[in-house]
C-alpha positions as CSV (number, residue, x, y, z in Angstrom):
1,M,-0.2,0.0,-0.2
2,K,3.2,2.2,-0.1
3,S,2.6,3.1,-3.3
4,L,-0.8,4.4,-2.7
5,T,0.1,6.1,0.5
6,L,2.3,8.2,-1.5
7,L,-0.3,9.2,-4.4
8,R,-2.6,10.2,-1.5
9,M,0.4,12.3,-0.4
10,M,0.4,13.6,-4.1
11,F,-3.2,14.7,-3.4
12,D,-2.3,16.6,-0.4
13,D,0.1,18.7,-1.7
14,V,-1.8,19.6,-4.7
15,K,-4.8,20.3,-2.8
16,R,-2.3,22.6,-0.8
17,Q,-1.7,24.4,-4.0
18,W,-5.3,24.4,-5.0
19,P,-7.7,24.7,-1.9
20,E,-10.6,25.8,-4.3
21,H,-10.3,21.9,-5.2
22,Q,-10.2,20.2,-2.0
23,S,-13.5,18.6,-1.6
24,S,-13.4,17.3,-5.5
25,L,-10.2,16.4,-5.3
26,D,-10.8,14.2,-1.9
27,R,-13.7,12.3,-4.1
28,D,-11.2,11.8,-6.7
29,F,-8.5,9.8,-4.2
30,K,-11.6,7.7,-3.2
31,T,-12.3,6.7,-6.7
32,I,-8.6,6.0,-6.6
33,E,-9.0,3.7,-3.5
34,W,-11.7,1.8,-4.7
35,R,-10.4,1.0,-7.9
36,Y,-7.1,-0.1,-6.4
37,R,-8.6,-2.5,-3.9
38,N,-10.3,-4.0,-7.3
39,E,-7.6,-3.3,-9.9
40,G,-3.9,-3.7,-8.1
41,F,-1.3,-1.7,-9.0
42,S,-2.1,-1.4,-12.6
43,F,-4.6,1.2,-12.3
44,L,-1.8,3.2,-10.9
45,A,0.6,2.0,-13.5
46,K,-1.4,1.7,-16.8
47,T,-4.9,3.3,-16.4
48,L,-4.1,6.5,-14.8
49,P,-1.6,7.1,-17.7
50,S,-3.6,6.3,-20.4
51,F,-6.4,8.7,-18.6
52,G,-3.4,11.2,-19.1
53,D,-2.8,10.3,-22.4
54,A,-6.5,11.1,-23.3
55,V,-6.1,14.7,-21.4
56,F,-3.2,16.0,-23.2
57,A,-4.4,14.5,-27.0
58,S,-7.2,16.4,-26.2
59,L,-5.7,19.3,-26.0
60,E,-3.9,19.2,-29.6
61,E,-7.3,18.7,-30.6
62,G,-9.4,21.4,-28.9
63,L,-12.0,19.1,-27.8
64,F,-12.0,16.6,-24.5
65,N,-12.3,13.0,-25.9
66,C,-12.9,11.3,-22.5
67,P,-11.5,8.0,-22.2
68,T,-13.4,4.8,-21.5
69,G,-13.6,3.3,-18.1
70,F,-14.3,6.7,-16.1
71,A,-18.3,8.0,-15.7
72,K,-19.2,11.3,-17.4
73,K,-20.8,14.7,-16.0
74,G,-21.0,16.5,-19.2
75,A,-18.2,16.7,-21.6
76,L,-15.8,15.7,-19.0
77,P,-15.3,13.0,-16.7
78,L,-15.8,13.2,-13.3
79,F,-12.6,11.6,-12.0
80,L,-10.4,14.9,-11.7
81,G,-13.5,16.8,-13.1
82,G,-12.6,19.6,-10.9
83,L,-9.2,20.4,-12.3
84,L,-10.3,19.4,-15.9
85,E,-12.8,22.2,-15.4
86,V,-10.6,25.0,-15.2
87,V,-8.8,23.3,-18.6
88,F,-12.3,22.0,-20.6
89,D,-15.3,23.7,-20.6
90,R,-17.9,21.4,-18.6
91,R,-21.1,21.3,-21.2
92,T,-19.2,21.7,-24.6
93,G,-15.5,20.2,-23.8
94,L,-13.8,23.0,-25.5
95,L,-10.3,24.0,-24.7
96,K,-10.4,27.0,-22.2
97,D,-8.0,29.6,-22.4
98,A,-7.2,30.4,-18.6
99,K,-4.0,31.4,-17.1
100,E,-3.3,29.2,-14.5
101,T,-4.1,26.6,-17.4
102,A,-0.5,25.6,-17.3
103,Y,0.0,24.7,-13.7
104,I,-3.4,22.9,-13.5
105,L,-1.6,20.2,-16.2
106,A,1.4,20.1,-14.6
107,D,-0.6,18.5,-11.6
108,I,-2.6,16.6,-13.6
109,R,0.6,15.0,-15.4
110,Q,2.2,14.6,-12.2
111,L,-1.1,12.6,-10.9
112,T,-1.5,10.4,-13.8
113,Y,2.0,9.6,-14.9
114,V,3.6,9.4,-11.5
115,F,3.9,5.4,-11.8
116,R,3.9,5.6,-15.5
117,K,7.6,3.9,-15.7
118,A,7.2,1.4,-12.9
119,L,8.2,-1.9,-13.6
120,G,5.3,-4.6,-13.3
121,K,5.5,-8.0,-11.8
122,P,7.4,-10.7,-13.5
123,R,4.8,-12.5,-15.5
124,D,3.3,-8.8,-16.7
125,E,7.4,-8.2,-17.4
126,R,7.2,-11.2,-19.6
127,I,4.0,-10.9,-21.7
128,L,5.3,-7.5,-22.7
129,D,8.8,-9.2,-23.4
130,V,6.6,-11.5,-26.0
131,H,5.0,-8.8,-27.4
132,A,8.1,-6.2,-28.2
133,K,9.4,-9.0,-29.8
134,A,6.9,-9.9,-32.2
135,C,6.3,-6.3,-32.7
136,F,10.0,-6.2,-33.7
137,A,9.5,-8.9,-36.4
138,E,6.4,-7.6,-37.5
139,T,7.7,-4.4,-38.3
140,D,10.7,-6.0,-40.0
141,Q,8.5,-7.7,-42.3
142,E,6.7,-4.8,-43.3
143,L,9.8,-2.8,-44.9
144,T,9.8,-3.9,-48.4
145,R,8.9,-1.3,-50.4
146,E,12.5,0.1,-52.5
147,S,12.2,4.1,-53.3
148,R,13.8,6.8,-55.0
149,D,14.0,10.3,-53.9
150,P,16.2,12.5,-55.9
151,L,15.4,15.9,-54.0
152,L,16.7,13.9,-50.6
153,Q,19.3,12.3,-52.2
154,S,20.5,15.8,-53.4
155,I,19.9,17.3,-50.0
156,S,22.0,14.4,-48.3
157,R,24.8,14.8,-50.5
158,R,25.2,18.8,-50.2
159,L,24.6,18.2,-46.1
160,F,26.8,15.6,-46.0
161,H,29.9,15.3,-47.7
162,P,31.7,11.9,-49.0
163,T,34.2,10.6,-46.5
164,S,37.0,11.0,-48.1
165,E,40.9,8.9,-47.7
166,Q,42.1,11.2,-44.9
167,D,38.6,10.9,-42.8
168,V,38.9,7.4,-42.9
169,R,42.5,7.7,-40.8
170,R,40.2,9.6,-38.4
171,I,37.8,6.1,-37.5
172,I,39.7,4.2,-34.4
173,P,37.5,1.2,-33.5
174,R,36.2,1.0,-29.6
175,N,35.2,-1.8,-27.0
176,G,31.6,-0.9,-26.5
177,P,29.7,-0.8,-22.7
178,G,27.2,-3.1,-23.4
179,G,26.8,-7.1,-23.6
180,V,27.7,-9.2,-26.8
181,A,25.9,-12.1,-28.7
182,E,29.0,-14.5,-27.2
183,H,28.1,-13.6,-23.3
184,L,31.4,-12.0,-22.8
185,R,32.8,-9.9,-19.9
186,S,34.3,-6.4,-21.0
187,N,38.1,-8.2,-21.0
188,R,37.3,-11.2,-22.6
189,K,35.4,-8.8,-25.6
190,Y,39.0,-8.8,-27.1
191,N,39.6,-12.3,-27.3
192,A,36.4,-12.7,-29.5
193,I,37.6,-9.6,-31.1
194,L,40.7,-10.9,-32.1
195,G,39.6,-14.2,-33.3
196,S,37.0,-12.6,-35.5
197,F,39.5,-10.2,-36.7
198,D,39.6,-9.4,-40.7
199,P,42.7,-8.3,-41.5
200,E,41.0,-6.7,-45.1
201,D,39.8,-4.3,-42.3
202,A,43.5,-3.0,-40.6
203,T,44.4,-2.4,-44.7
204,R,40.9,-0.4,-45.5
205,Y,41.1,2.3,-42.7
206,G,44.5,2.3,-41.4
207,W,44.2,0.1,-38.2
208,S,48.1,-0.6,-38.4
209,F,48.1,-1.6,-34.8
210,L,45.8,-4.1,-35.5
211,E,48.0,-5.4,-37.7
212,C,50.6,-5.5,-35.2
213,V,48.4,-7.6,-32.8
214,T,46.8,-9.8,-34.8
215,Y,48.1,-11.9,-37.8
216,D,49.7,-15.0,-35.6
217,Y,46.9,-14.9,-33.3
218,G,45.4,-17.9,-34.5
219,E,41.7,-18.9,-34.4
220,M,39.1,-18.7,-31.8
221,P,36.8,-21.7,-30.6
222,A,33.5,-22.0,-33.2
223,S,31.4,-22.1,-30.3
224,T,32.1,-18.3,-29.2
225,R,32.1,-16.9,-32.6
226,K,28.7,-15.3,-33.8
227,D,27.6,-13.9,-37.1
228,H,23.8,-12.8,-35.9
229,A,22.5,-10.4,-32.9
230,I,20.4,-11.6,-30.6
231,L,17.4,-9.6,-29.9
232,H,16.7,-9.0,-25.8
233,S,14.2,-6.4,-24.8
234,V,14.2,-3.8,-21.6
235,P,12.1,-1.7,-19.7
236,K,10.3,1.3,-20.9
237,S,7.4,2.1,-19.5
238,S,4.8,0.1,-17.2
239,T,3.0,-0.9,-20.8
240,S,6.0,-1.7,-23.0
241,R,9.7,-2.7,-23.7
242,R,12.0,-1.4,-25.6
243,T,13.9,-4.2,-27.8
244,I,18.0,-3.7,-28.3
245,T,19.8,-6.2,-30.4
246,I,23.2,-8.1,-28.5
247,E,25.5,-7.6,-31.1
248,P,28.4,-10.1,-32.2
249,A,31.7,-8.9,-30.5
250,Y,33.9,-7.9,-33.4
251,N,31.0,-6.4,-35.6
252,M,30.3,-3.9,-31.9
253,F,34.1,-3.1,-32.3
254,C,33.8,-1.9,-35.4
255,Q,30.6,-0.1,-35.2
256,Q,31.9,2.0,-32.0
257,A,34.5,3.3,-34.6
258,W,31.6,4.4,-37.2
259,N,29.4,5.6,-34.4
260,G,32.9,8.1,-33.2
261,Y,33.3,9.0,-36.8
262,L,29.9,10.2,-37.6
263,R,29.9,12.1,-33.8
264,D,32.7,13.9,-34.9
265,R,31.6,14.6,-38.7
266,I,28.3,16.2,-37.1
267,A,30.2,18.3,-34.7
268,R,32.7,20.0,-37.0
269,S,29.9,20.1,-39.6
270,P,29.1,24.2,-40.0
271,L,25.7,23.5,-41.0
272,L,24.6,20.1,-39.4
273,S,25.8,21.7,-35.8
274,R,23.2,24.0,-36.3
275,S,20.8,21.2,-36.3
276,I,22.1,18.1,-34.1
277,S,24.3,18.0,-30.8
278,L,24.6,14.2,-30.4
279,D,25.7,14.8,-26.9
280,D,23.2,16.8,-25.3
281,Q,19.5,17.0,-25.0
282,S,19.1,20.9,-23.4
283,P,18.9,22.6,-27.1
284,S,16.0,20.2,-28.4
285,Q,14.2,21.1,-25.1
286,E,14.7,24.7,-24.8
287,M,13.3,24.7,-28.6
288,A,10.6,22.6,-27.2
289,L,10.1,25.0,-24.3
290,K,9.7,27.8,-26.8
291,S,7.6,26.5,-28.8
292,S,4.8,25.4,-26.3
293,H,4.5,29.3,-26.2
294,T,5.1,30.6,-29.9
295,R,3.5,27.6,-31.4
296,L,5.9,27.8,-34.2
297,S,7.4,24.8,-34.3
298,A,5.7,20.9,-33.6
299,T,7.6,18.0,-31.7
300,V,6.8,14.7,-33.9
301,D,7.2,11.7,-32.3
302,L,7.4,8.4,-34.5
303,S,6.5,4.8,-33.4
304,A,9.4,2.1,-33.4
305,A,11.7,4.5,-35.4
306,S,14.6,2.2,-35.4
307,D,12.7,-0.4,-36.2
308,R,10.9,1.2,-39.2
309,L,14.7,2.3,-40.0
310,S,15.0,0.5,-43.5
311,L,18.2,-0.6,-45.0
312,S,17.0,0.5,-48.5
313,L,16.4,4.1,-46.6
314,V,19.9,4.1,-45.5
315,K,21.3,3.1,-48.7
316,L,19.3,5.9,-50.4
317,C,20.3,9.0,-47.5
318,F,24.2,7.4,-47.9
319,E,24.7,6.5,-51.8
320,H,26.7,9.2,-52.6
321,D,29.5,8.3,-49.9
322,A,30.6,4.8,-51.0
323,I,33.3,4.7,-48.0
324,L,30.9,5.4,-45.4
325,L,28.2,3.3,-46.9
326,D,30.8,0.1,-47.0
327,G,31.6,0.5,-43.3
328,L,28.2,0.9,-42.2
329,L,26.9,-2.6,-44.2
330,R,30.7,-4.2,-44.2
331,H,29.9,-4.3,-40.0
332,R,26.2,-4.3,-39.5
333,T,24.5,-7.7,-38.1
334,A,22.2,-8.6,-40.8
335,Y,20.9,-11.3,-38.8
336,V,19.4,-11.9,-35.7
337,E,18.1,-14.7,-33.7
338,I,14.9,-14.2,-31.7
339,D,13.9,-16.7,-28.6
340,G,16.0,-19.1,-31.2
341,N,14.5,-18.3,-34.1
342,R,17.3,-16.8,-36.8
343,S,16.3,-14.3,-39.2
344,E,17.5,-12.2,-41.7
345,L,16.8,-8.0,-41.2
346,K,15.4,-6.1,-43.7
347,K,15.7,-2.7,-41.5
348,Y,19.1,-1.5,-41.1
349,A,19.8,-2.6,-37.4
350,G,18.5,-2.9,-33.7
351,M,19.1,0.1,-31.2
352,G,21.9,-2.2,-30.2
353,N,24.2,-1.3,-33.1
354,A,26.4,2.0,-32.3
355,T,25.5,3.5,-35.2
356,T,21.7,3.3,-35.3
357,F,21.5,6.6,-33.2
358,P,23.7,8.9,-35.1
359,V,22.4,7.2,-38.3
360,Q,19.0,7.9,-38.0
361,T,19.6,11.3,-36.2
362,L,21.3,12.0,-40.0
363,I,18.5,11.0,-42.0
364,F,15.5,12.4,-39.9
365,T,17.3,15.8,-40.7
366,F,17.4,15.3,-44.1
367,L,13.8,14.4,-44.0
368,S,13.0,17.6,-42.2
369,V,15.0,19.4,-44.6
370,K,13.3,18.4,-47.7
371,A,9.9,19.1,-45.4
372,I,10.6,22.7,-44.9
373,V,12.0,23.0,-48.7
374,L,9.3,21.8,-49.8
375,S,6.9,23.5,-48.0
376,E,7.9,26.9,-48.2
377,G,10.0,26.7,-51.8
378,L,13.7,26.9,-51.3
379,T,16.4,26.4,-53.3
380,L,19.1,24.2,-52.2
381,S,21.7,26.5,-51.9
382,R,23.9,26.8,-48.7
383,R,22.3,29.8,-47.6
384,D,19.0,28.2,-48.0
385,L,19.9,25.2,-46.4
386,A,21.4,26.8,-43.9
387,Y,18.2,28.9,-42.9
388,A,16.2,25.6,-42.9
389,L,18.6,23.6,-40.4
390,S,18.7,26.6,-38.0
391,R,14.8,25.9,-37.7
392,V,15.2,22.2,-37.1
393,R,16.4,20.0,-34.0
394,V,16.5,16.7,-34.0
395,F,17.9,14.0,-31.5
396,G,17.4,10.4,-32.2
397,D,13.7,9.9,-33.3
398,D,12.4,13.3,-31.4
399,I,12.5,16.0,-34.2
400,I,11.0,19.4,-33.5
401,I,9.9,21.0,-36.8
402,P,8.2,24.3,-38.2
403,S,4.6,23.8,-37.8
404,T,4.2,24.5,-41.6
405,A,6.2,21.4,-42.5
406,Y,4.4,19.1,-40.1
407,G,1.9,18.1,-43.0
408,A,5.0,17.3,-45.9
409,L,7.4,16.0,-43.4
410,R,4.4,13.4,-42.0
411,L,3.9,12.0,-45.6
412,D,7.6,11.9,-46.4
413,L,8.1,9.8,-43.4
414,E,5.2,7.5,-43.9
415,T,6.4,7.3,-47.8
416,H,9.6,5.7,-46.7
417,G,8.3,3.3,-44.1
418,L,8.1,5.1,-40.8
419,K,5.3,6.1,-39.0
420,V,4.1,9.3,-37.3
421,N,2.8,8.4,-33.7
422,Q,-0.5,11.1,-33.8
423,R,-1.3,11.1,-30.5
424,K,2.0,12.3,-28.8
425,S,3.2,14.5,-32.0
426,F,1.7,18.2,-31.4
427,V,1.2,21.0,-33.7
428,N,-1.7,23.1,-32.6
429,S,-1.9,23.5,-29.0
430,H,0.6,24.9,-26.9
431,F,1.2,21.5,-25.5
432,R,4.7,20.4,-26.6
433,E,6.8,17.2,-25.6
434,A,10.1,16.3,-26.9
435,C,13.9,14.7,-25.5
436,G,12.0,13.9,-21.9
437,L,10.7,17.4,-21.4
438,D,7.0,18.3,-21.5
439,A,5.8,22.0,-21.7
440,Y,3.0,23.8,-22.3
441,D,2.5,27.4,-22.8
442,G,6.1,28.3,-22.1
443,V,5.8,26.7,-18.9
444,E,7.7,23.4,-18.0
445,I,5.3,20.6,-16.9
446,T,7.8,17.8,-16.7
447,P,5.9,14.9,-14.2
448,T,8.2,13.0,-11.7
449,Y,8.4,9.4,-12.1
450,V,8.6,6.6,-9.7
451,R,9.7,3.6,-11.0
452,H,9.7,0.7,-8.5
453,D,6.3,-0.4,-7.0
454,L,7.1,0.9,-3.7
455,D,5.9,-2.2,-1.9
456,G,8.8,-4.3,-4.0
457,P,12.1,-5.5,-2.6
458,S,14.5,-2.6,-1.3
459,D,17.3,-3.4,-3.1
460,P,20.5,-0.4,-3.5
461,S,19.2,0.5,-7.2
462,F,15.7,0.9,-5.7
463,L,16.9,3.4,-2.7
464,A,19.0,4.9,-5.0
465,S,16.2,5.7,-7.0
466,I,13.9,6.6,-4.6
467,I,16.3,9.4,-3.1
468,S,16.5,11.0,-6.4
469,T,12.9,11.1,-7.1
470,S,12.1,12.5,-3.1
471,N,14.4,15.3,-3.8
472,Q,12.6,16.0,-7.1
473,L,9.4,16.4,-5.9
474,F,10.9,18.6,-2.9
475,D,12.2,20.9,-5.7
476,R,8.4,21.0,-7.3
477,C,6.9,21.6,-3.5
478,F,5.4,18.4,-3.5
479,Y,6.3,18.5,0.3
480,R,4.5,15.8,1.9
481,S,5.4,13.4,-1.1
482,A,9.0,14.3,-0.5
483,D,9.1,13.6,3.2
484,Y,7.0,10.0,2.8
485,L,9.8,8.7,0.6
486,R,12.2,10.2,2.8
487,T,10.5,8.3,5.6
488,I,11.3,4.9,3.4
489,V,14.7,5.4,2.8
490,E,15.6,6.2,6.1
491,K,13.9,3.1,7.6
492,S,16.6,1.4,5.7
493,L,19.6,3.5,5.8
494,G,19.4,5.2,8.6
495,H,19.2,9.3,8.6
496,L,21.1,11.1,5.6
497,P,22.4,14.7,5.5
498,L,22.1,17.0,3.6
499,V,24.3,17.1,0.3
500,R,24.9,18.7,-2.9
501,K,23.0,18.7,-6.0
502,S,26.1,17.4,-7.7
503,S,27.6,15.2,-4.4
504,S,27.2,11.4,-5.9
505,G,26.4,10.4,-2.9
506,M,23.2,9.4,-1.3
507,G,21.4,12.5,0.6
508,W,18.7,15.0,0.7
509,T,19.0,18.2,-1.7
510,T,17.6,21.8,-0.7
511,R,17.4,24.6,-3.6
512,S,19.8,26.5,-1.8
513,D,22.4,23.8,-2.3
514,A,22.8,23.4,1.2
515,Y,25.5,20.6,2.5
516,E,26.4,19.5,5.9
517,P,30.0,18.7,6.4
518,E,31.0,16.1,9.0
519,R,35.2,16.6,8.6
520,W,38.1,18.9,7.2
521,N,39.9,16.5,5.0
522,K,43.7,17.9,5.6
523,T,45.1,16.5,2.9
524,L,43.0,17.6,0.2
525,H,42.1,20.9,1.9
526,R,38.3,20.1,1.3
527,F,35.1,19.3,3.6
528,D,34.1,15.8,3.2
529,Q,30.7,13.7,4.1
530,R,30.5,10.1,5.4
531,L,27.6,9.0,2.7
532,W,26.4,5.9,1.6
533,C,26.8,5.2,-2.5
534,L,26.3,2.8,-5.2
535,S,29.4,0.8,-5.7
536,T,29.7,-1.8,-8.8
537,K,31.1,-5.3,-8.0
538,R,34.0,-6.9,-9.9
539,C,34.6,-10.6,-11.1
540,Q,38.4,-11.7,-12.2
541,D,38.4,-11.4,-15.8
542,R,42.1,-11.8,-16.7
543,I,43.8,-10.8,-19.5
544,S,47.4,-10.9,-20.7
545,G,49.3,-11.5,-24.1
546,V,48.0,-10.3,-27.2
547,P,44.5,-9.1,-25.9
548,A,45.9,-7.2,-23.2
549,L,48.4,-5.5,-25.8
550,L,45.2,-4.7,-28.1
551,K,43.4,-3.3,-25.2
552,F,46.5,-1.2,-24.3
553,F,46.5,0.2,-27.7
554,I,42.8,0.7,-27.8
555,E,41.9,2.4,-24.1
556,K,45.3,4.0,-24.0
557,G,44.2,7.7,-22.6
558,N,41.6,5.5,-20.3
559,P,44.0,5.7,-16.3
560,M,40.7,3.7,-15.4
561,R,41.9,0.8,-17.7
562,N,42.0,-3.3,-15.9
563,F,43.6,-6.2,-17.0
564,E,42.8,-8.3,-13.8
565,S,38.9,-7.8,-13.4
566,S,35.6,-6.3,-14.6
567,V,32.7,-4.9,-13.9
568,I,29.7,-7.2,-13.9
569,R,26.9,-6.0,-15.3
570,F,23.6,-4.8,-13.8
571,T,24.7,-5.5,-10.1
572,T,25.3,-2.6,-7.3
573,V,26.0,-2.9,-3.8
574,K,25.7,-0.1,-1.4
575,R,28.8,0.9,0.5
576,R,29.5,3.9,3.0
577,R,32.7,5.7,2.4
578,W,33.7,9.5,3.2
579,M,33.3,11.8,-0.2
580,Q,33.9,15.7,-1.0
581,A,30.9,17.4,0.4
């Protein structure tokens, strides 16, 4: 019942902010209590967020569309009706123009979305896993069309110049942080990389250090070598999971090279850097916040963007760059194993491919520029392209584009097999959603999420997540909610001190960034605190000889490289130690 208690505290916090709606909010919480007893945690994690989705989809339409499962009075539901009456007309359901709309919507979004990203029961997660993998396979079967688009090719050619021999020398392979299809730990990946190494890559891309350490190394045992990726799913929200492909070690090694190259090219490009910043979401968030007030730009959401990015579209956009396209396809994993069944991919790649994110960002940028060119009658001159790029922000599949070009972009995306999620794309209303930021009429209304069922087990990662949630709620003036989470944590860890917001230890933050130092460190000349912190577990993972030499060359600039052990992924323990205050 801890999750229900937290929601009650949130209702109390909202009543303090809107005392005129106190009686209606009391009735709303009684509805939640009754449905929680009958439907369980799924009401908080699934039904309430679906109610919130209906509210914000109605903003775009300008007319409230009451979701099923909730009684109505007039055009609005009884549930949260007191707050909704400020935003929509009770009789007609039409959107009002009230000054406090943004702040009411912020509280509605918080109350309905608080458990949206909470993990469900293991049985529910297994069902979602099966569904996610089935959708991955289904969308792949739909990608059959071959298309020609001379205008898109011309735009991509002007914005992304062909890779030169000099550029190739900047391409450096890396060992990625994720798992590999061979199920090897971090250090052991180098054995698989050497066993699968293609000497032609060293000649083609100038990886001379690989030539030095690989020619007489020999073959890896056949049982450790993979030529296909393995499909896996990870939690996304309470109602869905996200699929990722676990790539073979050598493919991952080379994909990281092209990933780094593409990021470097984008960052150095005077044109593309106007629209793309792959290491920073804040420009997209700022543009979304601004456009929520002006409505000059639309935020576009795509359904299963990476799964619908066809191989033919990638070839179309990079056909002019033979070296890059050859590298992307040469080190792409063409086959995937789904629960023991192997099939050939028609899509470019899954999310586990290190190049998927920069490649899809570039392609969606090209498509966005094309939409602006068509809708505004621009030419393909450098000046017009620079103008178009200055009005676009793309981060993965988060697209912000002028509202006038939304229709052209949507048509073009669907022509190339991609699918726009119309319920989460916003053009006409004052609501915008992009890169984890929600905004209405220039006011940020992003909710704070609880990512666990509070009645579940209290492991170290759970406690760290609850501390972060409590601090975020405190900043948003949800004081009772923050205090309730604080009591849950301190029952397990004892009293926690005030810490700076930049601290990596566990503690409570304030708006003034106050902290409680416990000692003066004479050696480092600073104040210290003794804090709980998360630490990763390590296991023995020793390499020597040629694999160790390869790691030395690859991670030469990394002072933390370790040849004796590696981190056990997804395992954390809590430890108490002295840290900088």
